Structures are given as structure tokens and as C-alpha cells.
C-alpha positions in Angstrom: -1.2 9.5 -1.0 -0.1 7.1 -3.7 -0.6 7.4 -7.4 -1.1 4.1 -9.3 -0.2 3.7 -12.9 0.1 0.7 -15.2 3.0 0.6 -17.7 2.7 -2.5 -19.9 2.9 -5.5 -17.5 4.2 -3.4 -14.6 2.3 -1.5 -11.9 4.0 1.6 -10.5 3.0 2.9 -7.1 4.4 6.5 -6.7 4.3 8.0 -3.3 3.4 11.7 -3.5 4.4 14.9 -1.7 5.7 14.9 1.9 4.7 11.2 2.2 7.9 10.3 0.3 9.9 11.5 3.3 7.5 10.0 5.9 7.5 6.6 4.2 11.2 6.6 3.4 10.2 5.5 -0.1 9.2 7.3 -3.3 8.2 4.5 -5.6 7.4 0.7 -5.8 7.3 -1.2 -9.0 5.5 -4.5 -9.1 4.9 -6.9 -12.0 1.2 -7.1 -12.6 1.3 -10.9 -12.3 2.5 -10.5 -8.7 -0.8 -8.8 -7.7 -3.1 -11.5 -6.3 -5.8 -9.4 -4.9 -7.0 -5.8 -4.6 -9.8 -4.3 -2.6 -11.0 -1.1 -1.0 -10.7 -1.5 2.7 -11.0 1.6 5.0 -10.7 -0.6 8.1 -7.3 -1.9 7.1 -5.7 1.4 8.0 -7.2 1.2 11.4 -5.5 -2.2 12.2 -1.9 -1.2 12.3 -0.6 -2.9 15.5 2.9 -4.1 15.1 6.5 -3.1 14.5 7.4 0.0 12.5 10.6 -0.8 10.6 11.2 2.5 8.9 8.7 5.3 8.4 6.2 7.3 10.4 3.2 6.5 12.6 1.2 9.2 14.2 -2.1 7.6 15.3 -5.1 9.4 13.8 -2.9 11.5 11.4 -0.6 9.4 9.2 1.0 6.0 8.8 3.7 5.7 6.2 6.5 3.2 5.7 7.4 -0.4 6.3 5.6 -2.2 9.1 5.5 -5.8 10.4 1.8 -6.2 11.4 0.9 -8.4 14.4 -2.1 -10.0 12.7 -0.2 -11.3 9.7 0.6 -15.0 9.4 3.9 -14.8 7.6 6.8 -12.6 8.6 7.0 -10.4 5.4 6.5 -6.6 5.9 3.6 -4.5 4.7 4.1 -1.1 3.0 1.7 1.5 4.3 0.9 5.1 3.2 -2.4 6.3 4.6 -3.6 9.6 6.0 -7.3 9.3 5.1 -8.5 5.8 5.8 -11.7 6.3 3.7 -9.5 6.2 0.6 -7.6 3.0 1.5 -6.9 0.2 -1.0 -5.2 -3.1 0.0 -3.1 -4.7 -2.7 -2.1 -8.4 -1.9 1.2 -9.5 -3.4 3.2 -12.7 -4.0 6.9 -13.1 -4.7 7.7 -9.5 -3.6 9.5 -7.9 -0.7 6.1 -6.8 0.7 3.2 -9.2 1.3 0.8 -6.3 0.9 0.4 -2.6 0.3 -2.1 -0.6 2.4 -2.3 2.7 0.5 -4.4 5.8 0.3 -5.4 6.7 -3.3 -7.4 9.5 -4.7 -10.2 7.2 -6.1 -10.3 3.7 -4.6 -12.9 2.4 -7.0 -10.9 3.4 -10.1 -7.7 1.9 -8.7 -9.4 -1.4 -7.8 -10.9 -1.6 -11.3 -7.5 -0.7 -12.9 -5.7 -3.5 -11.0 -8.4 -6.1 -11.2 -8.6 -6.1 -15.0 -6.3 -8.6 -16.6 -3.3 -7.2 -18.5 
């Protein structure tokens, strides 16, 4: 699970618990202006065909880490951390290492509202 906080003009995505080990990453920091879209999307965690480039993928249990997904047009990776697809949020990015984040959060509605509001 990922905790999302806003610090001034920066959004901090903190990977919690054992997922830090599974994802090979504990935190991502993104300027708020680099977030171009955010939506709840439980189905996104079910379309993870592609190449795992560091992390863990146990179908039906957990996906965490860096992935190059087959259905994406450009060749930038996606960061994924999902165990419960029903709590999935997709964050679309520009000018970042990752083109998107597919993350499990405690409350998708709250996270979408937090990131959708202008800074």
C-alpha cells in the first residue's frame, strides 16, 4: 500500500510495510505540476502483462515494482504497488522517470480528490 501526501508543490508517494522490499523502492517524489491525471481504476491492476524490471509479481496476490507494460504506447516504465485491486488509483505523469503509477491506497476517493485539486 502507498501513502500519498502533499508537501507544498510536491507529492510524496511512500510505499508502506513489506511492500518496500517487494517493490525495491520506498518513496517517490513528484512535482505536483507533473501529475496530468488521476483516477480510481480497479481494472488497471488486472492488466499487467509485460516485462518486470525490478520488483515482485505474484498473480492474484501482489504486484510491486517497475514494469514495462505491453499495452503502453511509449517505452517508459510504470511503477506498480497493488495487492487489493479495489483500492487502485492510477496517476498519469509527464517529465518523470515513470509514465504512470498504479498504486493501492487506503481511500481512492480521498487520494483522487487530493491530487485533482490545484496547488
